N, C-alpha and C positions, 0 to 999 in steps of 0.2 A: 710604719707606714708598711702595706704590703706591696713588694716590687714583685715583675711581671718574671723574675727567677724565680721566687715563691708559687706562686700561681702554678709554672709550667714543674716543676720540680715536685707538685702536689701527687700523694697518691690515690691512683683512679682503677676503680675494677668493672670488667664490663661485662656483665652476666643475660647471656641469650643462648637458647637452644639451637638457632641456627647459624652456622657457622659463617656462614657468607657476611651475615648482619654484623659479627665480631668482629671480623677481617675489616669489613668496611669503617668501624667505628675505629678499630686501632690505626685504621691509615688517616684517616681523618687527624686523629688526634697526635701523630708520632710524627707528620709530614707537618703540624703547626706548632711544633717547640715543645710537645708533653713528651716529659721523659720518662717518668716514673708510672707506665701503664700496664695493665695483667687484665686478665683474662680467664673466662671457665662459661663451658658448655654446661654446666650440673650444677640447680639452683641448690640444692644440698647441701655445697659445699661453701656457700656464701657465709654464714652464721661464725664457721670456725674460722674461716681465710681473715675475714674483718676483727675479731676478736684479736688474731694475732698479728697483725700491722695496723688496724687503726685507721681504715681507709678514709681520704677527704672527699671522695667521693664515689658514688657507686651508681652505674648507670643500669638499669635494671627491665627487662620485657616483661609483661604481666601473663602471658601464658606459656607454659612450658611443660614438660612431660615430667610426672615425680614431684614437684612440687612449682606450686603457683608464685608469681610476684609480691601478691598477698602476703601468703605466710612466708616467704624470705623475709618480708618488714617484719610482719608480727616476731620473728625469731630475733629482727636486731635491735627492736624497740626497746629492751630490759639492758642494753648495752651503753646505749646515749641519755648522756643528762640534758641535751637539747630540748628544746621545744619543735623539733624537728628533725627529720633522718636526715644523713646526708645521702640523699637517692632520687635520681634523677630518671622518672618512667617513659621508656621510649616504649612504644604499642603502636598495632594498626587497631584498636580498640577505641575510638575516640569518645564512646559514651561512659566509658570507666574515669573520666578524668575525675570528676569530683569522689569517688571512690577510691581514689588512689590516693589524691591529696588529705581526707576523712586519714585511710591508712597510715598518712605518717610524712607521704613524699614528699621531697621540699619542689618540685617543680614538674613538668608533666608533657612531652613535644608527642604528637601523632605522627604515624610513618604511612605514606613516605614521608621524610624530615628534609627541609630545609639544610645543608652544610652551617650557612651562614649563623641560621636562627641557634641551630645546636650550639655551636660552637660560644657564640654570646652567653645562652644560658649556662652552659659548662663554666665559663669565667668566671658568670654572677655569681652561681654558687658559691666557685673556691674563694671571690675575692671575701663575701658574708663567712663563707666554713672560717676562714685563714683571721679572719678579723676576731673572732668569738673564742677561737683557738688564744690569740694575743691578748684578748681585754681580759683573760684570766692572768697574763703575767703583769699588764702593764698597765690596766683598771682606768688609766686618764684616754685611751686613744678616742672612747668614743665623746669623748667630751669637746676633743682638740677637732669633729669631724661637723661636730653642729657647732663651730666658731664658739665655745665654750660657754654656750647658753647655760641655762638650769641639768643638774645632772641627769630629771627627771624627761629631757627630750630624749635622751640615749634611751628610752624602748620602744621608741619610733622608727630606729634605724633600721633595725632586720625586717623589721613589718613592710617600713617603706620599699627597700631596696627587692622585696621578696615577689613584688607584682609586676605584671609591664604594663600597669598603668599609671601615667603623671602625675607623681604628691608633690605639692605646694606648701611649706608652712609658714604663715606669715605672722608676722605682732604687730596685733590691732593697735598697739601704741603707736611703733614708728610707723608701718603699714608699708614696712620693706621684708620682703622673702630673707627667709632665715635657712631656711633650709629646701633642698628636694631632693627626689631619692635618682638611681638610674634610669627609670624609665621616663622619668621629666627628660634627662640627657637625650635617650634613644629618639624621644618623640619629639623634639624640638630642634636636635642637630647640633647641641651647645654643650662644652664643658662643664661642668659643678661650677666651679669658678666665677665662669662668665654667666650664666643664670642668676648667682644669686648676686651681683652687680644691675643688674637690668631690673630697670622697672617694672612689674609684671603688665603694665599698661602695653607695652613695647611689643609683645609677644603676644598680646590679646586677651591677657588672663581674666580682664573686668575693663570696664568703662571707667571714666573720671572719677563716677560716683556709685559703682558698685562695691567696690571695699568695705567702703562706710555703712552702706547699706546692709552690707551681710555680715560688719562687724558691731552693728549696732548692739549691746547689750538688753534692750527691750525685746530681742526678737526671740528670746530664748532659742535660736536657732538647733541647740541641742537634742531637742524634742521636734523639733519640726525645722530638717534641714531641706536644701534647695536642691532641685533637680533640676539644669538648665542644658539646651542645647548651643552649641557654639562652635565658633573656628580659631585654632591657635595658629600663629606665624611661625614657621620654622625658621632658622638661619639662612636659608636657601630663598625665603622668602614664598616657599610654597605653603598652602594652606593645608592645616589638617581639620575635620571634621571630629568633633567629640562632644561628650555629654559630662558636664563639669558638677560632681556633687559638692556643695557645698555647706560645712561643718563649724562651731566655734567649740573651743577645748581649750580647759583652765587647765593648764600645769606650773602650778605651785601659785605662785602669783600674777603669774603671766596669762594674759589671757590669748591661744592661737586661733588663729582661723583656718582652716582647712581644707583646701580646695583639690581634689582626685577627678583627675581627667581620663576621662576612658576613648579609646580612639574608637569612632562609629562609623570610618569611611565606607567599612564593607557590609555593615545596617544599613547604610543609606544608600549603597549601587543596590544591596540585596530590592529596596526598596523601592530603586527607580526602576530597576527591571520589571516587579511585578507589577509598576505603573504602567510598563511598555507594553507587557502580554497583556494586559486588559485593554487596550487599545490601539494592538499592533499586531498581522498577523504571523504567527512565528515560524511559518515555512519563507514567505517571500518579504516581511517587514514590512508590507504596506499598512496602512491605517486597515483595522477591522470591519465590520460592518457596522459597529455599534461606533468609532471612530469617524466614520464616513456621514451617517445620520450625523453627528454631533456639526461635522463641517460643515456637511449642508446646509443645517438649519441655521448655521453663522453667515453662512455665504447669502443665504437668503433674505437674513433680517438686513445685510447689508444691502443689499440690492435692491431694498424697499427706498432707501433713503439715496443711492446714487442713480435711481431708475436704469440700472443695469440687466442684463438678460442673463439666468442662469443656464448652462444647457447639463441635462444630466445623459452620458452616454454608456449604456447598459452591455457589455460583451462577455459571450459566451464562445468558446471555443467547439468549432466544430468538432465530432466524432472525437473528441479526448477521451472517453471511455472506451472507446477500442485501442488508441494506443496505449492507454492506462494497462487494460488486460493484455495486452502485445508484450507488452516491453517490461512490465513489473514496475508497481508502485513507487520504486526509487527511482527510475529514471524519469516516471510519469511527474514524481514531485522536483525533480533537476529541469525539467520541461516547463514545469509552473515558474519556476524562477527565473529563467531566461526569457518567458513570457512577459513576468512584472517587469526586469530591469529594461527590456526594448517600451516596454509601456510606457514607462516612467521617462524614455528621451524623446518619447511622441509629442510631450505636453512642457507648456511652460512653467517656471520655477513658482508662479501664482495658484496653477492649478493642482487640482488634487488627486491623485488615483489611487483608488483602494479594491480591496480584494473582499467580495460580499461572501465568499466560499465556494468548495468546490474547484468548476473551472470559470466561475464569474469573476468577472472583475467591471468598476465601474470607473469614469472620469467626471469628475466636477469642474465645467471651462465658465468662465466669465468672459462675455462678450459683447457686442455692442449687438445693434439689432439685428445686423444683418447673419442670415443662420446659413451660409456659403461657409463661415469660419466652424460649424461643426462639421458640416459635408470634409472641409480638407482634410479634421482630425480623424473622423473615422477613413478614410481613405488612406491615411497615413497611415494606422492601424492594422490595414489590411494588407499594404506595404510591407511593413514592418514583419508578419509572419510568414509570409513569402519565402525570404531566404530558409534553406533548412535550419533546424537545429542539431549541435551537434552533442550526441549524448553519450559520453565515454568513447565514441568512435561510431555509434550506430545512428544516423540520418532518419530526421523525422521531419515532415513536414504539416502542416496546421491552417485553418482559416477559420475566421471568429464570424458571429452572425451579430449585428450590432443594432440596438436600438435607443434611438434617440427622443427626448422628453426635454422640454423648455419652460422655463419661469419668468416670466407670469403667463404665458401662453396656455398652457396646459393644463397647468396645477399649481397650488400658492403654499402647499408644505410640502416637506421631503419625502412624506411616506406616500403619498398619491403620487410625486413626481416621478419617485423611484420605478415604483409599480407601473406607470404608465411607460418609463422606458424598457421594463420588463418585459410587458406585453407588445411595444414594438420589436422586442428582439424575436419573438416570438413568431412576428410574421416574416421578420427577414429569414428564420428556417425553414418557414411555410416554402416562401420563396424561392428556395433552393441553395440556401445558405451562401457563408463568403460574398455576402453585401449589409446593407443598412437600410433602415425603415423607419420613418419620421410618425412618431405616436400624429393621430388624428381624430376628430372626434369618431370618424365611423369606426374605428377600432371598438369603439364602446359598441357596437351593434352585435360584435362579436360574443360579447360577454353577456348581452341582451339575450343572444342567441344559442348560447350555452343553455343558462336560465331554461329557458324554454325547452330544448331538447331534456333537461333532467325534469322537466314537468309531462312531457311529451311520455316520457318512458314509465313513469309512474303509472299514468294512465292507461299503457299499452299492457301493463301487468293486469290491471285490476280489470281491462276491458279485453283481454283473453288476444291482442293482436300480435302476441309471438306464438311463431311455427318454430318446428323442427324440422330439416333438411337432413338426408343421411347419404354420407358418400361412402361407396362400397370398400371394402379388403376384402383382397385376393390373397390365397395360398399358393404360392410360387410353384410349392412339388406337385401340387395337385390340379393347382386353375382354377379352383370355385374358389367363389365368395366363403369369404372365412368368416364374416361379421360386418358391421358398418360402424362411423363414428358420427354421432349426431351433433350437429351443426346449427346453432341459432341464427334464426331469420325475425325478422320486423317485416311486417306487413305495417308501416306507418299511412295512416286515411294521410290522401292528398300528395304523398312522396310515392310509395310503389312498393317495392321490395327495398329493405335496408340491410346491407351487412352488415358484421360484425364489426368491424376495425374499426365504424364510425361510430359507434355505441358505448360498446364493452367497454372504453376507455373512463367514460363517464358513469360508468354502474358500478366499476370499479372505486373511482373517488366516491362516488357517492354513497356504497355501502349496498345497491339496489341489487349487486351480484348475488350477495348473500339469499336473498328473496327466488331471485331470477333463476340461481344455480336450482333451487328445491324444485323448482316446477321444471325446468330441465329433466332431473333423476324423475320425476313421479310422470312427465309426458314420457320419456323414453320407456319406462314400463309399462305404461298403457299399451304404446304400441309395440313393445313385446309377446303382449300376452296376444295385440289383436291378431297378430302375424302369427302367433302360434296357434292362434286357434284359425287358420283361416289354410290354402293351400300351401302358402308360403313354408309356413312351418319354423322353425326356431330358429331364432337369428341373433346372434351375439352382439350387443351394444355398448359401446364406447361414448363415455358421458365425460367433458373435460370438467374438472372439480377446482375453483378458484383457492388463492389460500386465505382468503378473507372467510371463508366457507368453512376453514378447520378453526380459527378463530375465533369468529362470531357466531356463526352457526351449528346448530347440534345436526353433524353431516351424519352420524352414523342412526341417529332415530329415525332422520327422514330418509335413510335408504330402507329400515329394516320397514317402518311402515309403510312405504311404495311398493316394496315387493310383499307385503301382505295383503295390501287393498288390492292389489290386480294380479294376485296369483300367482307370480311365474316362479321358473326356476333362478335362482338367487345366481348360478351360473354362468348366465346368460345379461349380467350386466357387468362391462369392463369400467372402470375408472382410471382418467388421464390426469394426471398430474404433475404439474412441473416443479425442477429441485427447488426452484425459490418456495413453492407451495409447502413441500414436503418440511424444510430446515426451518421455517418460522416457526414453529413450537415443535422440536421434533420428537419429545418424549410424548408429548399429548400424540403426536401423530402416530408414533408407534405403536399407544395403545389402540386407538381408534381403527386403524388397519388391520393392526393384527384383530379384532375383532369381524372386521368385516372381513378378511380374508377364513376365518373360520366358518363366516355363513354360508362362503363360495362364491364370493366376490371375485374378481380378475383385475389386480392391479399394475395398472402400466405406467412406464415414465414419457412424459412428454416433451418433444425439445432435447432428447439427451443430446449432449457436446456442451450447450449454449451456456450451463449455470458452473456448477459447482464439478459436476461429472466423478465424483468423488466414490473410489472403491469401498472405502470406510461406511456411507450411509447405504452402500448399496448391499453392502452385509449384513447395517440394524434393520434396513424397512424389510418388509415382504412383497417384494415387487416377482409380477411375473414377465413384464414384458418390460423390452425398452425401444423408442421411437427416436428414429434417426432422424433428427432435425431438418427440414428442406436443403437448409443453407447449405450442407456440406452432401446434399444429394444432388441437387442441382446442376453441378458442374463434376460428379463423381467421376465422368470418362475421360475428362480433360484436366484435369488440375489432380496432380499426385496427393496433393497435404489434404484435398479432399478424399478423395479415396483412402490415403492411409488411415483418416480418422474413422471414415465409415467400414472398414476391414478391422479393424483395432475395435470398433466398439460391438459389431457381430462377433468378433472370436471372444471379448472379454463376457459379452450375453450368452454365449453358450457353456461359457466353461463356468460359468455361474448358474446353469441350467434355467436358464433365460430365455426367450425368444424373442425377434427384432422385427420390428416393424420400420420400413424405411417411406417417409412422407413425400409428397412432391413429384410423385415419378410420374413424367411427362412424354418421355422419349420409348421406343423400342429398346433403343441403348441402354439406359438407364437402367429396364428391367431386365436384360440380358445380361449386365455386368451385376448386377447385385443378387440375380438367381446365380448365376456361376460361383461367385461367393459365400452362399448357401445363408441369404437371407430369409427370412420364412415367410414374411407377408411384405405387401405392398398395397400402397393407396395413393392416388392422384388421378390428374386430366388422362393420363392415358390410357387408365381400363376407361374413367368415368367421372365425371363429374358432382356435386352433391348434388342429388332428388329429392323431389318429397315424397313422402310414404308410397303413396299408391306406383309413383314409378320405379321405387327402388324394389317394391315386392314384385313387380312385374318383371325385373333384372332378376331377383333370385330364383325365379321360378323357369325363365329362360336357360341359368345359368346350368341348374341343377339337370335341366333337360339334355344339356350340350357345353357341358366345360370345355372352359379354354386350355385346351393340353398345351404342355409345355415343350419346348423347342426338346429335339431328340438331343444329345451330347453327341459335339463334331470333335474331339480332344484327338483321337485318332485318325484325322481326314488329314493329308497333308496340305495344309494350305499356307499361299503366296500372297502377301499383302503388295501391290505396286500402287505409292502413291508419286504424283508427277502431273503438275498444272499444264502439261502440254499432251492435249491427247492422243496426238499422231505417235508420242514415247510410247505411251497407254497402248496405244490398239500394236505396236511395233511388239514390244515385251510381253504381251498378251498373247500373239501368234507363234513367238520365241519358244515360252514358256509351256503352252497348251500341249507341245510333244511330249512333254514329262508328265502327263497326268496328274496336274496337279489341280486343287480348286485354287483359282486365281481371283481374288477379290483386288477392284482399282478404284484409286482415288483421286479427285483432283483437287483434292488441297487437304491440306494435316487435320482440319474439320470432321470431313469428311472418313479420315483414316482414322479418326478416333471409334467415330459411331462404326466403321465394322470392324476395328479390334473390340468392341463391348458386345457386338454383335455374334461374333464368331472367334474360335481359339485358332489363334494364328502364330506358327511354326516362326517363319522367315518373312520379315520385311524388306525391301525394295524402295528406296525412297530419292529423289530429287533432292538438291541441296538450296536450289535458288527456287523459292516458291514466296508469293505474294501475302504477307501478315507473319508467317513465320518461316523460319528456314527448315532446312534440313535436319541440321546438327539441333535444334532447338527442338523441333517435333521429336525425334529420336534420343531426346534425354528425357523428357515428356516419359516416353514408351517405356524406356528405361525402368520409371518407378514404377510407372504403374503396372508394366509384362515384363519383370524382371527375363523370365525365361526365354523370352523371342531372339534372333537371330537378327542384327539390324544393319544394314547393307545400303551406303551412300552410293550411288550412282548420278556423276554431274558430270558437264561439261565444263566448270571451272575450277583451277586447276589452284594450289600454294594458298589453301584459307587455314590461317592458324585455326578459326576453331573445329575445324573438322578436323588437322590433327590433335589439338587439345582433348574433343570428345574421345577419340581414338583411345586416348592416353587416360582417361577417365572411364574407359569400358562402356561406354554410351554408344560407339557402331565396332560393330564387328570387323565389316571390310569398309575399304575406301577402292571405288572405280572409274574412271572416267569415260564420258562421253567422245568420238562415238565407239562403242565395244566392239572386241572377238564375241561373237554370239558362241563359237565352241567354247572358249573360256568364261564366259560366263554363264551357260550351262552348266559347267562343269561346277564352278565355284558354288553357285547356288545348290546343285545336288550336294556336295560338301559342308553347305550350310545345314542342309535338313540332317544331314547324317551327323553332323556336331550336336545338334538339338536333341534328336533321338539316344545319341550316348550320353547328355547331359541327363536328360530328363525320363528316359526310360530303358530298365535294362534290357541287354541282348535278348535274355529268352524272352519277351513280350509278346504274345504273338503277333500282335500289330507291329512292334519294330520287324521281328520275322518277314512277315507281309512283304514289309515295304523291301528287304533287303531283296530278296526270292524276286519279287519286280522288276527288279532293278534300279530300282528309284532311290536305294540309300545302298553306295557304296561297302560292299562289305571289304573288313581289313584282314 
């Protein structure tokens, strides 16, 4: 018999080129009782050392410099007379298992390994190795281990114990188990002698008639073995899923029944995971679209018999894309997970919650004929969204638009029911979001109206109902009109002039945009030719191009044909493309735009900053101009973030030798701010609304005769801005500082202050603290970001404000003075503020600075 001491005294060699792996295995073995452990990091020593020491076990890595594990086993093979090498392969390359076993390895373990598993494998291998050694001396040991059955059964022992599968040898005569392997003991949690005493039906190896059927000699099971899935019961009464392979084998005069059971728990778990993934959303764990439709179909079938009402709530999160874009997709996913958890808590156990995709969810409610229950659930969903979501320290709030459709009132099948709920959800969004709408028959009228609109658009193209308006673009350096953007209008009979926002989305969806886009290009070229031949002269016209024109149309061919047909100078045509249009088919777009650029066409990116905004594509595409989106222009004078984006676009474009156009300029302040920061062109209602071709031509001629001159720079004029909502204070301060010959600007609100700052170059700002709508510290904090060079002063009758002190500490405020003020001290301090400004922003030898010093306006040092 092999004792535990024999096993612990066995000679073991560890071979791994990584010292840390060697030390780990040595520690694992020596701390569990093994006393004869040695190691090497040089695989070339192994053969010689084995020849000298005859190791009982070699733990071998495969991937090593100088000599691989396969080469080591090849060198060891001639030294062993056994059918296998005493080698346990431990490697991080699981795909090499079969190759290692074919090369002669006894067993295989992947890295990272489980210590218990490795120790079990080592002990089993050493038992087999030592049994083989003793069998040579005593010859009868293997007979005793199979309860003195025939000597031929000895050949099965090593093969049985060499596998992790459970193997049972059953005598077909007595129907008793005559032997089991170590794998069976490990799988079922019994000792070997316990298993041999038990009837196999106790642990579920076969039913009452199963053994007799398998042992039937008429079955010829040697040729046709059985493979069945079953469950075995462990000693602790837990069940193990197995795949049992049955076969009969003749051993001398005895017929033996062999059952090989393989643990398939992981396979079944993987199968269940795949089935779960096919039916459930991987992000939220909710039923996906497929399972949701199936559940709804089953609910409707049951409702037909029970006379129940089935309600579907279609839920879409409002403005989720904005949150997702600003916080990132990882936090966006976390938001969806948290919302799905809240949503499940809103419904009863018998109701179903599903995720249909993106930010769209749906509920299936089974209820009575009272539709108030659906209203209650919709309101509960809206209430659960009102509490802010905590996204790893960042707060986010959302609302939802909900559409409600009912069976059998609105539809009788799942597809139509969900479609109607989706339609109702759209109505909820149109009504202002954060609300719910029931589907009604009237909603179908909208579907028919959409179809009517599509037919009317096709008719409009065929009957010349489209026309172009032109919005001027103004060069900020010269004040002259530098070109125009062609804007599509539809003169629909019976309706009048229709704006693009009402019909372009339909053209995009139906593909009509390709044909209409070709018409716009041709009409723009025709108008350019007409102006060139008249007193208006050459006018550069920009045309918007959709992404579908690149994908489905022949943009290059259409432009070349239009330019040739109307005989215009190609440099007078400009294409405005969105970033998504550029990226829809990048390689094709690069080729087309390259050819058009060679022709002389100007290429501009429209709505820059709202899409990819990537320097990578700016380098790849032949782009001449960037157009700042109106979203960043609208608040450019009051929002530091919008201003930073606009200025970054201007700086980046100029560094890449591109021009910049700002659209949506509606106020003199916006115009002055963009001009001061070197924007090249603007367009917007401040200069002109879009005009018909004839009116635009008249404007161009008037502008040539008397261009709008840009204002002279006023950067060297000492300017003081006073902001206070009390007009009496403004008057007093104006009189006080007028003596010092400053240009004095006054505003009664922060909004007016922002406008004056955009219109004029201001060096010093004096501001009240307590003003309606925005405090002085809030106003000056934004001013610091928009105009960091200004000197900012608070003058307030309200003292002890922590916000004021905090703003001073953060650099938003230069000084803080209290009301009533000392006139002499205040004048001196403002004079020092101007002096500080010129010291920081202009050299002392600047002629303007010297002038101020000589005039006594800037104290000399």
